[in-house]
C-alpha positions in Angstrom: 36.0 42.4 -11.4 35.3 41.0 -7.3 38.3 38.9 -5.7 34.8 36.4 -5.4 34.2 36.2 -9.6 37.7 35.9 -9.9 37.7 33.0 -8.2 34.9 31.4 -9.1 36.4 31.9 -12.8 39.5 30.3 -12.3 37.9 27.7 -10.1 35.2 26.8 -13.1 38.9 27.3 -15.2 40.7 24.7 -13.4 38.0 22.0 -12.8 36.4 22.0 -16.2 34.1 19.2 -16.8 33.9 18.5 -12.5 30.6 18.6 -11.7 30.4 20.7 -7.9 27.3 22.1 -6.8 26.6 25.5 -6.2 26.9 25.4 -2.7 30.2 23.0 -2.8 31.6 26.2 -5.5 30.6 28.7 -2.7 32.2 26.9 -0.2 35.5 26.5 -2.1 35.4 30.3 -2.9 35.0 31.3 0.9 38.2 29.5 1.5 40.0 30.4 -1.2 39.5 34.1 -0.3 41.6 33.9 2.6 44.7 35.8 2.2 43.3 37.5 -1.3 41.7 40.7 -2.0 40.3 42.4 -5.3 43.6 43.4 -6.6 45.1 39.7 -6.5 46.5 38.1 -9.6 45.3 34.7 -11.4 48.5 33.2 -9.8 47.7 34.2 -6.5 44.6 32.8 -6.8 45.4 29.4 -8.5 48.4 29.2 -5.6 45.1 28.9 -3.3 42.7 26.9 -5.3 45.6 24.4 -5.8 46.1 23.9 -1.7 42.4 23.6 -1.3 42.4 21.0 -4.5 45.8 19.4 -2.7 43.7 19.0 0.4 39.9 17.8 -0.5 40.2 16.9 -4.7 37.6 18.6 -6.5 36.9 15.4 -8.6 36.0 14.0 -5.1 33.9 16.6 -3.7 32.1 16.6 -7.3 31.3 12.8 -6.5 30.3 12.6 -3.0 27.9 15.8 -4.7 27.0 13.5 -7.2 26.1 10.8 -4.7 23.9 13.2 -2.3 21.7 14.4 -5.0 21.5 10.7 -6.1 20.5 10.1 -2.6 17.8 13.0 -2.4 16.6 11.9 -5.9 15.5 8.0 -4.9 14.0 9.8 -1.3 11.8 11.8 -3.1 10.9 9.4 -5.4 9.9 7.0 -2.7 8.0 9.3 -1.2 5.9 10.1 -4.1 5.4 6.1 -4.6 4.4 5.9 -0.9 2.0 9.1 -1.4 0.4 7.6 -4.3 -0.1 4.2 -3.4 -1.4 5.8 0.3 -4.0 7.5 -2.4 -5.0 5.0 -4.2 -5.9 2.7 -0.5 -7.9 5.7 0.0 -5.7 6.9 3.0 -4.4 10.5 3.5 -0.8 10.4 3.2 1.7 12.0 5.7 2.0 15.7 5.4 5.5 17.1 4.3 6.7 19.2 6.9 9.3 21.9 6.9 12.7 20.9 8.5 12.3 23.8 11.1 8.8 22.7 12.3 8.9 22.7 15.9 8.8 19.4 18.1 5.1 19.8 19.5 3.5 20.8 16.3 5.3 17.1 14.8 3.8 15.6 17.7 0.1 17.4 17.4 0.1 16.8 13.6 1.1 12.5 14.7 -1.7 12.6 16.9 -4.7 13.9 14.8 -2.8 11.3 12.2 -3.5 8.8 13.9 -6.6 9.8 15.4 -7.6 10.1 11.6 -6.6 6.8 10.9 -8.5 4.8 13.3 -11.5 7.0 12.6 -10.9 5.4 9.0 -10.1 2.2 10.0 -13.6 2.4 12.0 -15.8 3.9 9.0 -14.1 0.5 6.7 -15.1 -1.8 9.7 -18.7 -0.8 9.8 -18.7 -0.8 6.0 -17.4 -4.1 5.7 -19.9 -5.1 8.4 -22.9 -3.6 6.6 -22.2 -5.4 3.2 -21.8 -8.6 4.7 -25.2 -8.1 6.7 -26.6 -6.9 3.2 -25.0 -10.0 1.1 -26.3 -12.5 3.7 -30.0 -11.5 3.7 -29.8 -11.8 0.0 -28.7 -15.1 0.8 -31.4 -16.0 3.2 -33.7 -14.6 0.9 -33.3 -17.0 -2.3 -33.0 -20.0 0.7 -36.8 -18.9 2.1 -38.4 -21.8 -0.1 -36.1 -24.3 1.2 -36.3 -26.4 4.4 -35.2 -25.0 7.9 -32.6 -27.1 8.0 -31.0 -26.5 4.3 -31.0 -23.1 4.9 -29.5 -23.0 8.1 -26.9 -25.1 6.6 -26.0 -22.5 3.4 -26.0 -19.9 5.9 -23.5 -21.0 8.3 -21.1 -22.0 4.9 -21.6 -18.3 3.9 -20.5 -17.2 7.2 -17.0 -18.9 6.9 -16.5 -17.3 3.8 -14.9 -14.1 3.1 -15.7 -12.9 -0.6 -12.4 -11.0 -2.1 -15.0 -8.5 -4.2 -18.7 -8.2 -5.6 -18.1 -10.2 -8.7 -16.9 -13.4 -6.6 -20.1 -13.2 -4.6 -22.1 -12.8 -7.1 -20.9 -15.8 -8.4 -21.2 -17.8 -5.1 -24.8 -16.6 -5.3 -26.0 -17.5 -8.2 -24.7 -21.2 -7.8 -26.1 -21.0 -4.9 -29.6 -20.1 -6.2 -29.4 -22.2 -8.9 -28.4 -25.5 -6.2 -31.3 -24.3 -4.0 -34.2 -24.7 -6.5 -33.1 -28.2 -7.5 -33.2 -29.2 -4.1 -36.8 -27.8 -3.4 -38.1 -29.5 -6.7 -35.8 -32.9 -5.1 -37.9 -31.9 -1.9 -41.3 -31.9 -4.1 -40.3 -35.5 -5.8 -39.5 -37.2 -2.6 -42.9 -35.9 -1.4 -41.0 -33.9 1.7 -38.0 -36.1 2.7 -34.9 -34.2 3.1 -32.6 -34.6 0.0 -29.8 -32.6 1.8 -29.2 -35.7 4.3 -28.8 -39.0 3.5 -28.6 -42.3 6.0 -25.5 -43.4 6.6 -24.8 -47.7 6.7 -25.9 -50.1 4.7 -28.6 -51.7 2.3 -29.7 -53.2 6.4 -30.0 -49.9 7.7 -28.2 -50.3 11.0 -27.1 -47.1 11.3 -29.9 -44.8 12.8 -27.3 -41.4 12.2 -26.9 -39.1 9.6 -23.8 -37.4 7.5 -24.1 -34.1 5.5 -23.3 -34.9 1.9 -21.8 -32.0 -0.1 -21.8 -31.6 -3.3 -19.2 -31.1 -5.7 -21.2 -27.9 -6.9 -21.0 -26.5 -3.2 -17.3 -26.9 -3.0 -16.2 -25.5 -6.3 -18.1 -22.4 -5.6 -17.1 -22.3 -2.1 -13.3 -22.4 -3.3 -14.1 -19.5 -5.9 -15.5 -17.7 -3.4 -12.2 -17.4 -1.3 
């Protein structure tokens, strides 16, 4: 039996229940081999192991190994969570590089990643602008039978809104369409006199200015869209 095998056997016997990593066992065996030969008996081997254990207790080494393993596990879990989150957000996860990757390669990959990110952001901005323009065209179309003032007023409201998703936009559009139809009917009933603006002042009518009256439905639709 080789000396290394005998030392490992004696180490496992003396450190039973201690969770030493393979790397730690190899390091301890390397230290315990000093001054021994293949002919050394268990007593000589135990003496070396006892000295090592006295200087660096096996239990302390195992505790450090446990800490390192837990830390490595947590790091791996965090990396995987970050990777999955990036995929959910439509982003490209950062590549896992080998430890011996040269610095110039790391710099090149980082530059490429930054370029890809900038391109993705540009594409997202273009898509967002296209969606906004398409939605604005839909709003303008459903307002085409209203007065120019009413149409301009509602488009100005639309430009101030930021819809969180298609559902919120559709809700706003449906509400606005119904209110626009009511406005047209009111206009027709009033023989073309704009109902969206009402004169200020009392019964005497001494004030020639106008003020915009926002319907409660308008406010509800705007708040729901935000």
